C-alpha positions in Angstrom: 115.9 107.3 107.4 118.8 107.9 105.0 118.0 109.4 101.9 120.2 109.5 98.8 122.0 112.9 97.9 121.8 113.9 94.5 125.5 115.0 93.7 125.3 116.1 90.2 122.9 117.1 87.3 123.4 113.6 85.9 122.1 112.0 89.0 119.1 114.4 88.9 118.4 113.7 85.3 118.8 110.0 86.0 116.4 110.3 88.9 113.9 112.1 86.5 114.1 109.5 83.9 113.5 106.7 86.4 110.3 108.3 87.8 108.8 108.9 84.4 109.7 105.2 83.4 108.3 104.1 86.8 104.8 105.4 85.5 104.9 103.1 82.7 105.8 106.1 80.2 107.6 104.4 77.3 111.3 106.2 76.8 110.3 105.9 72.9 107.6 108.6 73.2 108.4 111.9 72.4 106.2 113.1 75.2 108.6 111.3 77.5 111.6 113.4 76.5 109.4 116.6 76.6 108.2 115.5 80.0 111.9 115.0 81.3 112.9 118.3 80.0 109.9 120.1 81.7 110.3 118.4 84.9 114.1 119.2 85.2 113.2 123.2 84.5 110.3 122.7 87.4 113.0 121.4 89.8 115.5 124.0 89.1 112.7 126.6 89.6 109.1 125.6 91.1 107.6 128.5 89.5 107.7 127.0 86.1 104.8 124.7 86.9 102.7 127.6 86.9 104.0 128.6 83.5 103.7 125.5 81.4 102.1 126.8 78.1 103.5 130.2 78.4 107.4 129.5 79.0 108.0 125.7 79.7 106.7 124.4 76.4 107.9 127.1 74.2 111.5 126.6 75.5 111.1 122.7 74.9 109.5 123.5 71.5 112.7 125.5 70.6 115.1 122.9 72.1 113.5 120.2 69.9 113.0 122.0 66.7 108.9 121.7 67.0 105.9 123.7 68.2 104.5 124.5 71.5 101.2 122.6 70.6 103.0 119.7 69.6 104.7 119.7 72.8 101.6 119.9 74.7 100.1 117.1 72.7 102.9 114.8 73.1 102.9 115.3 76.9 99.2 114.8 77.1 99.7 111.6 74.8 102.4 110.1 77.2 100.1 110.9 80.3 97.2 109.3 78.4 99.4 106.1 77.4 100.3 105.6 81.2 96.9 106.3 82.3 95.4 103.4 80.3 98.0 101.1 80.8 97.0 97.7 82.6 100.2 97.1 84.5 100.7 98.1 88.0 103.1 100.7 87.6 100.6 102.8 85.5 100.0 106.5 86.5 96.4 105.5 87.4 97.7 102.9 89.9 100.0 105.4 91.5 98.2 108.7 91.3 95.8 109.4 94.5 92.8 110.7 92.6 92.5 107.8 90.1 89.0 108.6 89.0 90.1 111.3 86.7 93.3 111.7 84.4 95.9 114.5 85.8 96.2 117.6 83.8 99.4 118.6 82.9 100.1 120.6 85.7 98.6 118.0 88.2 101.0 115.4 86.7 104.0 117.4 87.0 103.0 118.2 90.7 102.6 114.6 91.3 106.1 113.7 89.8 107.7 116.7 91.5 106.5 115.3 94.9 107.8 111.9 94.1 111.4 113.3 93.1 111.5 115.7 96.0 110.6 112.8 98.3 113.9 111.0 97.0 116.1 114.0 97.8 
């Protein structure tokens, strides 16, 4: 099976955007942009997935002139928005353990796995 080759950072960023959107997370939410920034960091260095609160959220907060707490809350809100969405694209429909909404870390593991399967 032929898999697409990501030729540039722009291509990777587009793939991340499409993946997030495919889960029903609207691009108008601040959490969408925070998720995108965090996922790009995780794809660059997989260890960041274990350092969300300590390193990732503070870096995103600095980039967007906000606080780590607001970044965390916006990401959780975006995940929740997708979880309760009634469409067939929702996170609940695609997440294997659909009884419980995933934590931030579980969510990032899930989308990282989806993105890596496209690389």
